[in-house]
MARNU-761300 format. One record per residue: residue number from 1; chain; x negated, y, z of N, C-alpha, C, O in turn. Coordinates in pm, 1 decimal, padded with zeros to 6 digits. Each point is the difference from the previous one (the first is absolute). Layout:
<nodes>
node seq NUM; mol A; n.px X; n.py Y; n.pz Z; ca.px X; ca.py Y; ca.pz Z; c.px X; c.py Y; c.pz Z; o.px X; o.py Y; o.pz Z
...
</nodes>
This chain:
<nodes>
node seq 1; mol A; n.px -06871.9; n.py 15568.9; n.pz 07297.8; ca.px 00036.5; ca.py -00140.5; ca.pz -00009.2; c.px 00122.2; c.py -00023.2; c.pz 00089.8; o.px 00005.5; o.py 00048.6; o.pz 00113.0
node seq 2; mol A; n.px 00088.6; n.py -00121.0; n.pz -00163.5; ca.px 00122.0; ca.py -00025.9; ca.pz 00076.8; c.px -00025.1; c.py -00108.8; c.pz 00104.5; o.px -00093.4; o.py -00079.4; o.pz -00011.5
node seq 3; mol A; n.px 00179.6; n.py 00078.1; n.pz 00113.9; ca.px -00018.2; ca.py -00090.2; ca.pz 00113.8; c.px -00012.0; c.py -00147.3; c.pz -00039.7; o.px -00092.0; o.py -00066.1; o.pz 00048.2
node seq 4; mol A; n.px 00180.1; n.py 00009.8; n.pz -00134.2; ca.px -00016.7; ca.py -00142.8; ca.pz -00033.8; c.px -00136.4; c.py -00031.1; c.pz -00061.3; o.px -00056.9; o.py -00106.0; o.pz 00025.7
node seq 5; mol A; n.px 00004.9; n.py 00197.6; n.pz -00106.2; ca.px -00132.6; ca.py -00022.1; ca.pz -00059.1; c.px -00107.9; c.py 00004.5; c.pz 00107.3; o.px -00094.1; o.py -00079.3; o.pz -00002.2
node seq 6; mol A; n.px 00108.1; n.py 00172.2; n.pz 00095.7; ca.px -00098.1; ca.py 00009.4; ca.pz 00107.8; c.px 00000.4; c.py -00126.1; c.pz 00083.9; o.px -00105.6; o.py -00050.4; o.pz 00038.1
node seq 7; mol A; n.px 00224.8; n.py -00000.6; n.pz -00009.3; ca.px 00010.2; ca.py -00123.1; ca.pz 00079.0; c.px -00061.2; c.py -00117.4; c.pz -00075.6; o.px -00072.9; o.py -00080.5; o.pz 00057.9
node seq 8; mol A; n.px 00102.4; n.py 00071.0; n.pz -00185.8; ca.px -00054.3; ca.py -00109.9; ca.pz -00081.0; c.px -00151.9; c.py 00007.5; c.pz -00005.2; o.px -00067.7; o.py -00102.5; o.pz 00009.6
node seq 9; mol A; n.px 00014.2; n.py 00221.9; n.pz -00024.6; ca.px -00145.9; ca.py 00016.6; ca.pz -00003.4; c.px -00061.5; c.py -00037.0; c.pz 00134.1; o.px -00104.3; o.py -00065.2; o.pz 00005.0
node seq 10; mol A; n.px 00168.5; n.py 00106.4; n.pz 00103.2; ca.px -00050.8; ca.py -00032.2; ca.pz 00132.2; c.px -00000.7; c.py -00148.9; c.pz 00026.8; o.px -00096.9; o.py -00054.1; o.pz 00053.2
node seq 11; mol A; n.px 00205.0; n.py -00011.7; n.pz -00090.1; ca.px 00009.8; ca.py -00144.4; ca.pz 00021.9; c.px -00099.6; c.py -00074.2; c.pz -00087.5; o.px -00068.3; o.py -00090.7; o.pz 00047.5
node seq 12; mol A; n.px 00059.0; n.py 00127.8; n.pz -00174.9; ca.px -00093.4; ca.py -00069.6; ca.pz -00088.9; c.px -00144.1; c.py 00026.3; c.pz 00040.9; o.px -00086.7; o.py -00085.1; o.pz -00019.9
node seq 13; mol A; n.px 00060.8; n.py 00201.3; n.pz 00076.5; ca.px -00134.6; ca.py 00029.5; ca.pz 00047.8; c.px -00034.9; c.py -00075.4; c.pz 00126.7; o.px -00117.5; o.py -00025.1; o.pz 00026.9
node seq 14; mol A; n.px 00217.6; n.py -00011.3; n.pz 00051.0; ca.px -00024.5; ca.py -00071.5; ca.pz 00124.9; c.px -00033.2; c.py -00146.8; c.pz -00023.2; o.px -00066.8; o.py -00061.7; o.pz 00083.0
node seq 15; mol A; n.px 00111.4; n.py 00005.8; n.pz -00192.4; ca.px -00020.3; ca.py -00143.2; ca.pz -00025.7; c.px -00146.3; c.py -00042.6; c.pz -00004.7; o.px -00034.4; o.py -00101.4; o.pz 00060.8
node seq 16; mol A; n.px -00053.4; n.py 00173.7; n.pz -00129.9; ca.px -00139.6; ca.py -00044.4; ca.pz -00006.0; c.px -00078.4; c.py 00018.8; c.pz 00128.6; o.px -00108.3; o.py -00056.6; o.pz 00015.3
node seq 17; mol A; n.px 00160.9; n.py 00134.5; n.pz 00076.4; ca.px -00066.2; ca.py 00019.3; ca.pz 00128.1; c.px -00096.7; c.py 00116.5; c.pz 00000.9; o.px -00025.0; o.py 00063.6; o.pz -00102.4
node seq 18; mol A; n.px -00028.4; n.py -00037.2; n.pz 00219.9; ca.px -00088.6; ca.py 00114.0; ca.pz 00021.2; c.px -00127.3; c.py -00011.0; c.pz -00082.4; o.px -00059.0; o.py 00101.3; o.pz -00037.3
node seq 19; mol A; n.px 00016.8; n.py -00223.3; n.pz 00008.8; ca.px -00122.9; ca.py -00021.1; ca.pz -00075.8; c.px 00009.0; c.py 00055.9; c.pz -00141.4; o.px -00102.5; o.py 00027.8; o.pz -00062.2
node seq 20; mol A; n.px 00224.5; n.py -00011.2; n.pz 00010.8; ca.px 00019.3; ca.py 00050.9; ca.pz -00135.7; c.px -00018.7; c.py 00151.5; c.pz -00008.1; o.px -00011.7; o.py 00055.3; o.pz -00109.4
node seq 21; mol A; n.px 00008.8; n.py 00011.3; n.pz 00223.6; ca.px -00017.9; ca.py 00145.4; ca.pz 00001.6; c.px -00149.1; c.py 00029.3; c.pz 00017.3; o.px -00061.2; o.py -00046.6; o.pz 00096.1
node seq 22; mol A; n.px 00002.5; n.py 00123.3; n.pz -00187.9; ca.px -00143.7; ca.py 00029.8; ca.pz 00012.2; c.px -00032.0; c.py 00064.9; c.pz 00135.0; o.px 00073.7; o.py 00087.5; o.pz 00045.4
node seq 23; mol A; n.px -00182.8; n.py -00129.5; n.pz 00018.7; ca.px -00036.2; ca.py 00053.0; ca.pz 00132.0; c.px -00009.2; c.py 00152.7; c.pz 00002.4; o.px 00038.6; o.py 00062.6; o.pz 00098.7
node seq 24; mol A; n.px -00089.3; n.py -00002.4; n.pz -00206.0; ca.px -00012.5; ca.py 00146.2; ca.pz -00000.4; c.px 00135.7; c.py 00068.1; c.pz 00004.4; o.px 00011.0; o.py 00111.6; o.pz 00050.9
node seq 25; mol A; n.px 00092.2; n.py -00176.2; n.pz -00103.0; ca.px 00136.2; ca.py 00054.8; ca.pz 00008.2; c.px 00052.8; c.py -00013.8; c.pz 00142.2; o.px 00060.6; o.py 00092.5; o.pz 00053.9
node seq 26; mol A; n.px -00084.2; n.py -00209.2; n.pz 00006.5; ca.px 00049.5; ca.py -00023.1; ca.pz 00136.3; c.px -00062.2; c.py 00098.1; c.pz 00098.8; o.px 00068.3; o.py 00048.8; o.pz 00090.0
node seq 27; mol A; n.px -00196.9; n.py -00019.7; n.pz -00106.0; ca.px -00068.6; ca.py 00089.1; ca.pz 00093.8; c.px 00050.3; c.py 00143.7; c.pz -00010.0; o.px -00008.6; o.py 00075.4; o.pz 00096.9
node seq 28; mol A; n.px 00061.1; n.py -00036.9; n.pz -00213.0; ca.px 00050.8; ca.py 00135.7; ca.pz -00019.8; c.px 00146.0; c.py 00014.6; c.pz 00041.4; o.px 00052.8; o.py 00111.3; o.pz 00001.5
node seq 29; mol A; n.px 00012.4; n.py -00220.7; n.pz 00031.6; ca.px 00142.4; ca.py 00001.1; ca.pz 00031.4; c.px 00030.0; c.py 00085.6; c.pz 00122.2; o.px -00057.3; o.py -00019.3; o.pz 00107.2
node seq 30; mol A; n.px 00147.7; n.py 00113.5; n.pz -00125.8; ca.px 00040.5; ca.py 00086.7; ca.pz 00110.2; c.px 00079.3; c.py -00082.0; c.pz 00101.8; o.px 00083.0; o.py -00082.2; o.pz -00038.8
node seq 31; mol A; n.px -00107.0; n.py 00102.8; n.pz 00166.2; ca.px 00067.0; ca.py -00073.7; ca.pz 00108.9; c.px -00027.6; c.py -00150.3; c.pz -00006.8; o.px 00085.6; o.py -00080.7; o.pz 00036.2
node seq 32; mol A; n.px -00203.6; n.py 00043.8; n.pz -00082.0; ca.px -00033.9; ca.py -00140.9; ca.pz -00020.9; c.px 00023.1; c.py -00087.1; c.pz 00123.2; o.px 00063.3; o.py -00104.7; o.pz -00013.1
node seq 33; mol A; n.px -00111.0; n.py 00141.9; n.pz 00132.2; ca.px 00021.2; ca.py -00086.8; ca.pz 00116.9; c.px 00147.9; c.py -00026.2; c.pz 00027.7; o.px 00038.7; o.py -00112.0; o.pz 00033.3
node seq 34; mol A; n.px 00042.7; n.py 00215.0; n.pz -00047.2; ca.px 00143.5; ca.py -00015.4; ca.pz 00024.6; c.px 00064.2; c.py -00090.8; c.pz -00105.3; o.px 00080.2; o.py -00087.2; o.pz 00033.5
node seq 35; mol A; n.px -00115.1; n.py 00107.6; n.pz -00159.3; ca.px 00056.3; ca.py -00081.6; ca.pz -00108.2; c.px -00043.6; c.py -00145.4; c.pz 00014.2; o.px 00080.8; o.py -00090.8; o.pz -00019.1
node seq 36; mol A; n.px -00207.8; n.py 00067.9; n.pz 00052.2; ca.px -00047.6; ca.py -00137.6; ca.pz 00018.6; c.px 00069.9; c.py -00067.0; c.pz 00117.4; o.px 00032.3; o.py -00118.6; o.pz -00006.4
node seq 37; mol A; n.px -00008.8; n.py 00193.4; n.pz 00112.9; ca.px 00071.3; ca.py -00053.7; ca.pz 00115.6; c.px 00142.6; c.py -00041.0; c.pz -00037.3; o.px 00046.8; o.py -00107.5; o.pz 00037.7
node seq 38; mol A; n.px 00020.3; n.py 00193.6; n.pz -00111.3; ca.px 00136.0; ca.py -00032.7; ca.pz -00044.7; c.px 00001.0; c.py -00122.2; c.pz -00091.8; o.px 00087.9; o.py -00085.6; o.pz 00010.4
node seq 39; mol A; n.px -00185.3; n.py 00078.4; n.pz -00099.3; ca.px -00007.4; ca.py -00114.0; ca.pz -00092.8; c.px -00021.2; c.py -00130.6; c.pz 00075.7; o.px 00062.2; o.py -00101.3; o.pz -00032.2
node seq 40; mol A; n.px -00149.6; n.py 00103.1; n.pz 00132.4; ca.px -00024.8; ca.py -00121.7; ca.pz 00078.4; c.px 00125.1; c.py -00042.6; c.pz 00076.9; o.px 00029.2; o.py -00119.1; o.pz 00010.4
node seq 41; mol A; n.px 00044.0; n.py 00216.0; n.pz 00042.9; ca.px 00124.4; ca.py -00032.3; ca.pz 00070.9; c.px 00103.7; c.py -00058.4; c.pz -00096.1; o.px 00072.7; o.py -00092.8; o.pz 00035.3
node seq 42; mol A; n.px -00066.5; n.py 00147.1; n.pz -00155.4; ca.px 00095.0; ca.py -00049.8; ca.pz -00099.4; c.px -00032.6; c.py -00143.7; c.pz -00039.6; o.px 00089.7; o.py -00083.4; o.pz -00011.8
node seq 43; mol A; n.px -00217.5; n.py 00054.8; n.pz -00008.6; ca.px -00041.8; ca.py -00136.2; ca.pz -00035.4; c.px 00031.4; c.py -00095.8; c.pz 00114.7; o.px 00050.2; o.py -00109.9; o.pz -00023.2
node seq 44; mol A; n.px -00079.3; n.py 00150.7; n.pz 00145.6; ca.px 00028.9; ca.py -00085.4; ca.pz 00115.9; c.px 00149.0; c.py -00027.6; c.pz 00010.6; o.px 00040.0; o.py -00112.5; o.pz 00029.8
node seq 45; mol A; n.px 00041.0; n.py 00211.8; n.pz -00053.4; ca.px 00145.8; ca.py -00016.3; ca.pz 00006.2; c.px 00048.6; c.py -00095.3; c.pz -00108.0; o.px 00088.5; o.py -00082.2; o.pz 00023.9
node seq 46; mol A; n.px -00147.5; n.py 00093.6; n.pz -00144.8; ca.px 00038.0; ca.py -00089.0; ca.pz -00110.0; c.px -00025.6; c.py -00145.0; c.pz 00039.3; o.px 00085.6; o.py -00086.3; o.pz -00019.5
node seq 47; mol A; n.px -00204.0; n.py 00059.8; n.pz 00074.9; ca.px -00032.7; ca.py -00137.0; ca.pz 00037.2; c.px 00082.6; c.py -00046.7; c.pz 00119.0; o.px 00034.1; o.py -00117.9; o.pz 00009.3
node seq 48; mol A; n.px -00002.5; n.py 00207.0; n.pz 00079.3; ca.px 00083.2; ca.py -00033.8; ca.pz 00115.5; c.px 00137.3; c.py -00050.4; c.pz -00045.2; o.px 00050.8; o.py -00099.5; o.pz 00051.8
node seq 49; mol A; n.px 00007.6; n.py 00168.3; n.pz -00147.7; ca.px 00133.4; ca.py -00037.1; ca.pz -00047.5; c.px -00001.6; c.py -00117.1; c.pz -00097.5; o.px 00098.2; o.py -00073.7; o.pz -00009.2
node seq 50; mol A; n.px -00208.2; n.py 00055.4; n.pz -00063.7; ca.px -00004.3; ca.py -00107.1; ca.pz -00099.2; c.px -00043.4; c.py -00132.9; c.pz 00060.7; o.px 00023.2; o.py -00105.9; o.pz -00058.3
node seq 51; mol A; n.px -00086.5; n.py 00111.7; n.pz 00176.1; ca.px -00047.2; ca.py -00122.3; ca.pz 00062.9; c.px -00131.0; c.py -00051.1; c.pz -00058.0; o.px -00045.0; o.py -00109.1; o.pz 00035.1
node seq 52; mol A; n.px -00016.8; n.py 00187.3; n.pz -00123.9; ca.px -00126.7; ca.py -00039.3; ca.pz -00059.9; c.px -00114.5; c.py 00028.6; c.pz 00095.8; o.px 00013.1; o.py 00078.8; o.pz 00093.7
node seq 53; mol A; n.px -00124.7; n.py -00144.1; n.pz -00119.0; ca.px -00119.9; ca.py 00023.2; ca.pz 00079.3; c.px -00074.3; c.py 00117.3; c.pz -00062.9; o.px -00023.3; o.py 00002.1; o.pz -00120.8
node seq 54; mol A; n.px -00013.3; n.py 00094.4; n.pz 00202.8; ca.px -00069.7; ca.py 00118.3; ca.pz -00048.7; c.px -00150.4; c.py -00024.1; c.pz 00000.1; o.px -00055.8; o.py -00046.6; o.pz 00099.4
node seq 55; mol A; n.px -00008.9; n.py 00078.0; n.pz -00209.8; ca.px -00145.3; ca.py -00012.6; ca.pz -00012.4; c.px -00055.9; c.py 00139.6; c.pz -00019.1; o.px 00039.7; o.py 00071.9; o.pz -00091.7
node seq 56; mol A; n.px -00131.1; n.py -00034.3; n.pz 00177.9; ca.px -00064.0; ca.py 00130.9; ca.pz -00010.0; c.px -00117.6; c.py -00011.7; c.pz -00096.4; o.px -00105.5; o.py -00052.5; o.pz 00035.6
node seq 57; mol A; n.px 00124.6; n.py 00102.1; n.pz -00158.2; ca.px -00104.2; ca.py -00010.5; ca.pz -00102.7; c.px -00125.2; c.py 00077.9; c.pz 00039.1; o.px -00110.7; o.py -00039.9; o.pz -00036.3
node seq 58; mol A; n.px 00125.4; n.py 00147.9; n.pz 00108.1; ca.px -00114.0; ca.py 00082.6; ca.pz 00038.8; c.px -00092.0; c.py -00077.0; c.pz 00095.3; o.px -00120.6; o.py 00024.7; o.pz 00002.3
node seq 59; mol A; n.px 00175.1; n.py -00116.2; n.pz 00074.8; ca.px -00079.0; ca.py -00074.2; ca.pz 00097.9; c.px -00072.6; c.py -00118.9; c.pz -00062.6; o.px -00091.3; o.py -00056.0; o.pz 00060.7
node seq 60; mol A; n.px 00131.8; n.py 00017.2; n.pz -00182.2; ca.px -00063.9; ca.py -00116.6; ca.pz -00064.2; c.px -00108.9; c.py 00039.6; c.pz -00093.7; o.px -00063.0; o.py -00086.1; o.pz -00061.4
</nodes>
């Protein structure tokens, strides 16, 4: 798969959120703690720059 397609797939997959990924897939993810940490930092940075209020769906 070429890079633009990979980027498009990644972005479109990010829109529905973590809840859209079956739990059994998430548990098998290699380097899961590191990837989740990076994802949380990316989300925090997005809200920091956009000025939006961040809601932690996992806590609700």
